[in-house]
C-alpha positions, -999 to +999 in steps of 0.1 A: -752-648-293-726-636-268-708-617-296-739-598-305-746-591-268-711-577-263-714-556-295-747-542-284-734-532-250-703-516-266-726-495-289-748-486-259-717-473-240-708-452-271-743-438-271-743-430-234-708-414-236-719-392-265-748-379-245-725-372-216-701-352-238-730-330-249-743-325-213-776-343-218-799-343-188-817-371-170-801-399-189-819-432-184-813-467-200-840-492-200-833-529-205-863-540-227-849-571-243-872-594-223-904-574-230-898-560-265-895-575-299-880-543-315-850-535-294-828-547-265-822-512-249-839-479-249-818-448-241-837-417-231-822-382-224-831-346-225-817-313-238-827-279-225-830-263-260-836-274-296-799-267-304-788-290-275-812-317-286-797-315-321-761-315-307-768-346-286-784-364-315-754-354-338-729-366-312-745-400-309-745-404-347-709-392-349-696-416-322-713-446-338-703-435-373-667-435-362-672-471-350-687-480-385-723-480-373-751-462-391-787-457-379-815-476-395-836-444-391-835-409-377-867-390-371-874-355-357-841-338-362-855-308-380-878-295-352-856-310-324-885-316-300-881-354-299-853-370-320-856-407-324-825-427-334-830-464-344-799-485-342-817-518-344-812-532-309-808-498-294-834-471-297-825-436-285-850-408-277-835-373-273-862-350-259-866-313-253-872-313-215-908-301-216-917-326-243-902-355-224-922-348-193-954-347-214-948-382-230-931-398-200-921-428-221-896-443-196-925-449-172-945-468-198-921-497-195-918-520-165-882-527-172-848-526-154-834-490-154-800-475-152-798-438-143-766-422-156-750-396-134-749-364-155-717-351-138-697-380-153-678-374-186-676-411-194-688-445-182-670-477-190-694-504-180-731-510-175-747-520-142-760-555-136-796-545-145-784-541-181-772-577-184 
């Protein structure tokens, strides 16, 4: 179990760092493992244009592909309003800013949150709320 937990956290860090490289906005990680049966973490971020949403989604997929990890599913890449990436225990939503505010999905969950500082270019560890 500890191996899976460490692998999940390593993949989550790859996802977060990919979003930082593409200048994603309002990056939030939710720890949903105690309240969800479909994932351990949810990563939510925004792009200011369809092109940026696609670039963020592409960067996440590329970072994980380089680590030998493929998504179980990808939805919404064509119109780039809300791209959903399913990596089994990590689900990523990359939103166009105005679409994200409409759905407000991070506030549907009463879960521990980690806000990522957008000015960073990389993070190396998760905070205690993500344990």
